[in-house]
N, C-alpha and C positions, 0 to 999 in steps of 0.2 A: 851647616852641620852642627848638631848639638855638642856642647863641651861638657863632659862629666866632671864636675868639680864641686865638692861640698865644703870648700874652705870658708864659705860665708857663714857656716855654723860656728866658726872659731872667731868671728869678728865682733862678738858682743853686741850685735845690733838686733837681737831677737826681741819680739814683743814680751813685755813683763808677764802678761797673763799666761803665755805659753811656757815660759820658764817656771812660773809658779806651779803650773799644772804638772810639769814633769817632777817637781819636788814632791807634790802630793802623791803621785803615782809611786814614786820611790818609797815613800813612807808606808803606803798601803802594802807594797811588796814585802817590806821587812816584817810587818805585822803578820801578813799571811804566812810567811815562812815559819814564824814562831808558832802560830796556831797549828800548822800542818804537823809539826814535830810532836805535838801532844794529842792530835786528833786524826791519826792516820786513817782510821776506819771510816770516818765521816768524809774525808777528802777522797777516799777510794770510791764512795758512792757518788760524790759530785763529779768525779772523773767519768764514770759510766754515763751519767746524764749528759754531760758536756759533749762527749764523743758523738752521741746520737744527734744532738742539736747542731753540732758543727757540720756534720755530713749533710744534714737536712738543709741548714741555712745557706751554706756555700753553693749547693746545687740549685736551691730555690732562686737565688739571685740570678742565675743563668736560665731560669725557666725549666729546670730539670726536676720534676716532681713525681711523687707517688704518694700513697697513703701513709699516715704516721705508723700504722701497724707494719706495713711492708718495710719502711725505713728501718725500724727497730729490728725486724727479723734479719734484714740484710747486714746491718751494722754488727749485730750480735753473732753473725755467722750461723744463724739457725735456718737459713733458707738461701738457696742459690738464686742469683738474679735471673728474672724471666723475660726481660725486655732490654732494649738498647739503653733506655733511661736508667733502668735498674743496674745495668752493667757499669754505667758511668758513676752511679752512686757508690757501687762497690769499689770502683777504682779510687774514688776520693778517700774512701775508708782506708784502703791499703796504703795510700801515700801519707795520710794523716797518721796512721799507726806507726809507719816507718819513722816519721819525725819525732813522735812522742817517745819512741823506744830508743832511737839511735842518734838523737840530735847532738850528743856530745862528740861523736866521731864524724859528724857531717860538717863539711866546710861550705861556705858560700862560694862555690866555684861552678864552672861550666858542667862538670861531671854530675854534680849534685842536682843542678837545675834540670838537666836532661833526664836524670834518674827519676826525679819527682814527676816530671811530665810522663815518662814511660810507665811508672807505677799507676798513675792516675788514669791513663788512657788505654792501657794494654788490653784490659778485659773488654772494652768497647770496640776493639778492632780498628783503631785509628791507623791509617796508612802511614802517617808520619809520627807515630808514637815514639817519643824520646828524641825527636829530630826538629831542628829549626825549620821554619817555613821555606819553601822553595819558590813561592810566588808572592808578589806584593799583596798586601791585604789592606782593608779599610775598616775603620770603626764607624758604623752607621747607626742611625736612629730612624724609627718609623713614626710618623705623626698619626693623628687620629683618623686621617683619611687614607691611611695605608701608603702614603708617599714616603720614599726613602730619601735621606739626606746624609751626606758625609759629615760626621761629627769631628773626626780627627784622621789625619793621614799618618800612619806610623812609618818607621824606618823601612826602607826597601829591603827585599829579600837579600839582595847582593851585599848590603851594608850591615846585615844583622850580626854576622859573626864578629866583626870588628866592634860594633856597638856594644855587644854583650861583654866582650873582653874589656873594653874601656870602662863599662859600668862596674864590673867586678873589681878591677884594679883601683878605681876611684873609691869604692866602698872600703877596700882593704887599707888604703892610704888614710882615709878619714877615721876608720875604726881604731887605728893605732895611734891616733892623735888624742892624748889624754885630756885635751881641752874641748873636745867635741863629745856631747852627750849622745849616746847611742839611741835613746828614745827620740831624739830629733833627727838622727841620721836615717833611721829605718824608713820612715814615710817618704823621704826624698829618693831613696834607692828604689822603693816600690813604685813610686810615680814614674821614674825613668824606665823601669822595667815595662810598665804598662804602655808607655809612649813608644818604646821599641816594638812591643807586641811581637815577640820573637816566634811564636807558634801560630800555625794555621788555625788552631782552635784550642781552647782551654786556658787562655792567658789570664783571665780573671780568677779562675780557681787556683792556678799555680801561684798567682800573686798573693793570695791569702795563705797558702801553705808556706810560701817563703817568708811572709810576715811572721808566722808562728815560729818558724825556724830561727829567724833573726832575733826574735824576742827571747827565745831559749838561749841563744848564744850570748845574749846580753844580760842573762840572769833573771829574766822575767818569765814565769811559768803559769800565769793566771789562765792562759788559754787552754790549759789542761783541765781546768775545773769549771770554767765558765766559757761558753762558746763565743769567741770573737766574731766568727762568721754570722752567728745569729744576731748579734748586736748590729752588724752592718745591714743585714737583711731587714731588721726592724725599722731602720731609717735610711733605706738605700737611696731615696731621693736626695737626701743631704750628701750622701757619699758621692753620688754621680755629679752633683752640682760642684762639690769641692774638686773632684777630678777634672771636670771641665774647666773650672776657673784656673787651676794650677797648670794645666797643659797649654793654655793660650800663649802663643809665642815661643813654645818649647824648642822648635827647630832653630830659631834665631837666637836662642839663649836670652830671651826677654821675659820668660815666665817667672812667676813667683811661686815657690813651693808652700807658702804659708797656709793657704786655705786647706790644702791636703794634709799638711802637718797638724793643723788644728782639728780636723775631722778624725785623724788617726788617734791623737791624744785623747779626744773626747770619748771615742769608742773604747779605748783602753781603760779610761777612767770609769766608764760605765761597767766594764767587766769587773774591776776591782770593787766598785760600789755594790754590785750584785753579789760578789763573793763575800763581801763584808756582811751583807744582809743574811745570806744563807748560813754563814758561819755563826751568826748570832744565835741560832737555834740549835747549836751543837748539843747532842745528847738530850735535847729538849723533852723527849717523851719519857725520860727516866726521872724527871724532876717534877716537883709539885708546881702548881700553877704560879704561885707567887715567886718561886725560884726561877721559873722560866722567864717571867717578866724581868726580873733582876738581871739575868744573864743576857737577855736580848739587848738591854741598854748598855750594860758594862762591856759587852763584846763588840759593840758597834763603834767604829772610829768616828763616824759622822753623827751629828745630832739627829735624834729621831723624835717624831711626834707621837702623841697618844694614839692617833688614828693609824699610824704606820705600825705601831706595836700590835694593835688590834687586828690589823690585816695579816701580819705574820703569825700571830697566835689567835687564830679565829675561834678557838674553843674556850678562850678566856674572856670573861665578861668585861666590858669597859669599866664597870665599877671596881672590879678587882685591880685592873691595870692602873686606874687613877689612885687607888689606895696605896698600892706598892710604890708608885712614883712619888707620892707625897711623903711616904716614910723614908725613901732613899734621899730625897732632897733635904729632909730634916736631919738625917744622920751624916750628910755631907759626902756621900759616896757618888752622887751625881749633881750636876748643876742644871738649873732651869734657865733657858735662853728664850727671849722673846715674850710676847704677851698675847692673851686671848687665843685666837685660832692659829696664830703664828708661833705658839709656844712649842719648844722642843727641849729635849733632855740629852745630856751628854755625860760620859764618864768624867768625873772630876779631874782625873790625871791628864786628860787631854786639853784642859783649860788652864792657861797660864795665870 
């Protein structure tokens, strides 16, 4: 029987690269908060885009798809769902909206988890909407010949209530430990949730909604402005590989959470990197071309290359970009890093 215990996160034995990545994400989060305070209108637009992408991405991972036009109509509330798939899409929208709006009053407990599942599945008419599984389930994969293979055997239906209680209590215990970083705790909790597989259907989608809730509860709101689910969908092979690796030996307490933790942190880092790139063009259309180049470099936390700037500012010529970069290097506002094709530029205040 699996033992729910996250005390290993307090033992100081974590890989240095993982610890460094959490520090980078924390820095990104602080900078994002500063930008949001002074650019509310821009962040409001990013929120609208991310909401559609999140609903689309999370459902696409499970093979629940429709056209982009229909996704937007459903998410924006401009059209009622017309099929079972569209009702599932609308259900995810409802659960996601609930988390975005009311996360401050939501706790990570059984009532919240069941409520999220109920919101997500009610429109689609799930018989066990908002209820744990009553029959044992299996996680299977189908090969290229159509043959099924058991990939993982979750907790039995009879053991599910107790397993979920132990998971929630273990999270609460670790969450209240000031020596445990919540960014490292969240993926461990989500992995255990997926290994329990408490619902007959919808476990993957609920796991992503719970991830967003736990990030909110830990002070990270990037998923409101850049779709975490879309980032997973864009590299879902790596996600499933990490999930597989970290679930090996889970029942016997011989599994390592590290691969799933690394995938989670990498995905979250990509979200912040994408938000940083999008924020770099804040109010861009109201600025002159040279000013837009300046703002793109100065507002980026990460070093950017000339080609990346040209990609973001597609209407600005490479000659103009190069001239502005040269002027900024000369006046000391930015620093030049690397040589030849590897050359990048970064705000001087981010260079020690």
